[in-house]
C-alpha positions as CSV (number, residue, x, y, z in Angstrom):
1,X,16.0,38.4,-9.3
2,X,17.3,35.0,-10.2
3,X,17.6,32.8,-13.3
4,X,14.4,30.9,-13.6
5,X,16.1,28.1,-15.4
6,X,17.5,27.1,-12.0
7,X,14.0,26.2,-10.8
8,X,12.7,24.8,-14.1
9,X,10.3,21.9,-13.3
10,X,9.4,23.3,-9.9
11,X,6.6,25.6,-10.7
12,X,3.4,26.1,-8.8
13,X,1.9,23.0,-10.5
14,X,4.4,20.8,-8.5
15,X,3.1,21.9,-5.1
16,X,0.6,19.9,-3.2
17,X,-2.0,21.8,-1.2
18,X,-3.7,20.7,2.0
19,X,-5.8,23.5,3.6
20,X,-3.3,26.4,4.1
21,X,-0.1,24.4,3.6
22,X,1.8,24.0,0.3
23,X,4.3,21.1,0.0
24,X,7.0,20.5,-2.6
25,X,9.2,17.4,-2.7
26,X,12.8,18.1,-3.7
27,X,15.7,15.7,-4.2
28,X,19.2,16.2,-2.9
29,X,20.2,17.8,-6.2
30,X,17.5,20.5,-6.1
31,X,17.4,21.2,-2.4
32,X,20.0,23.9,-2.8
33,X,17.4,25.8,-5.0
34,X,14.7,25.6,-2.3
35,X,15.0,29.3,-1.3
36,X,14.7,30.4,-4.9
37,X,11.8,28.1,-5.6
38,X,10.0,29.3,-2.5
39,X,10.6,33.0,-3.5
40,X,9.2,32.3,-7.0
41,X,6.2,30.5,-5.5
42,X,5.5,33.5,-3.2
43,X,5.6,35.8,-6.2
44,X,3.3,33.5,-8.1
45,X,0.8,33.5,-5.1
46,X,0.9,37.3,-5.0
47,X,0.3,37.6,-8.7
48,X,-2.5,35.0,-8.6
49,X,-4.2,36.7,-5.7
50,X,-4.2,39.9,-7.7
51,X,-5.4,38.3,-10.9
52,X,-8.0,35.9,-9.6
53,X,-10.7,38.3,-8.5
54,X,-10.8,39.9,-12.0
55,X,-10.9,36.6,-13.8
56,X,-13.7,35.4,-11.5
57,X,-15.7,38.6,-12.2
58,X,-15.1,38.2,-16.0
59,X,-16.3,34.6,-15.8
60,X,-19.5,35.5,-13.9
61,X,-20.2,38.3,-16.4
62,X,-19.7,36.0,-19.3
63,X,-22.0,33.3,-17.8
64,X,-24.6,36.1,-17.2
65,X,-24.4,37.2,-20.9
66,X,-24.8,33.6,-22.1
67,X,-27.9,33.1,-19.9
68,X,-29.3,36.4,-21.1
69,X,-28.8,35.4,-24.7
70,X,-30.4,32.0,-24.1
71,X,-33.4,33.7,-22.5
72,X,-33.7,36.1,-25.4
73,X,-33.6,33.2,-27.9
74,X,-36.3,31.4,-25.9
75,X,-38.5,34.6,-25.8
76,X,-38.1,35.0,-29.6
77,X,-38.9,31.3,-30.2
78,X,-42.0,31.6,-27.9
79,X,-43.2,34.7,-29.8
80,X,-42.8,33.0,-33.1
81,X,-44.7,30.0,-31.8
82,X,-47.5,32.2,-30.5
83,X,-47.7,33.9,-33.9
84,X,-48.0,30.5,-35.7
85,X,-50.7,29.5,-33.3
86,X,-52.6,32.7,-33.9
87,X,-52.4,32.1,-37.7
88,X,-53.7,28.5,-37.4
89,X,-57.4,28.5,-38.1
90,X,-59.4,25.5,-37.4
């Protein structure tokens, strides 16, 4: 492993993506750290690819729960409205 302070400022957020290519612009002072930056980026990609499916699943489940709660609230409100209408005598 290497000292991450050597690559400070060159995290994944600095890469530009175009289709399946990632590009990072380095200056002459940081070019010597390119192999370390690339290795760190590869580790980041691997970790992200392991984490992303679970995060996506959690997001979908949360959205589903929210929609179910909204539907349940609408059903309750509808039942309350129906009860009020029943009680109204003209």
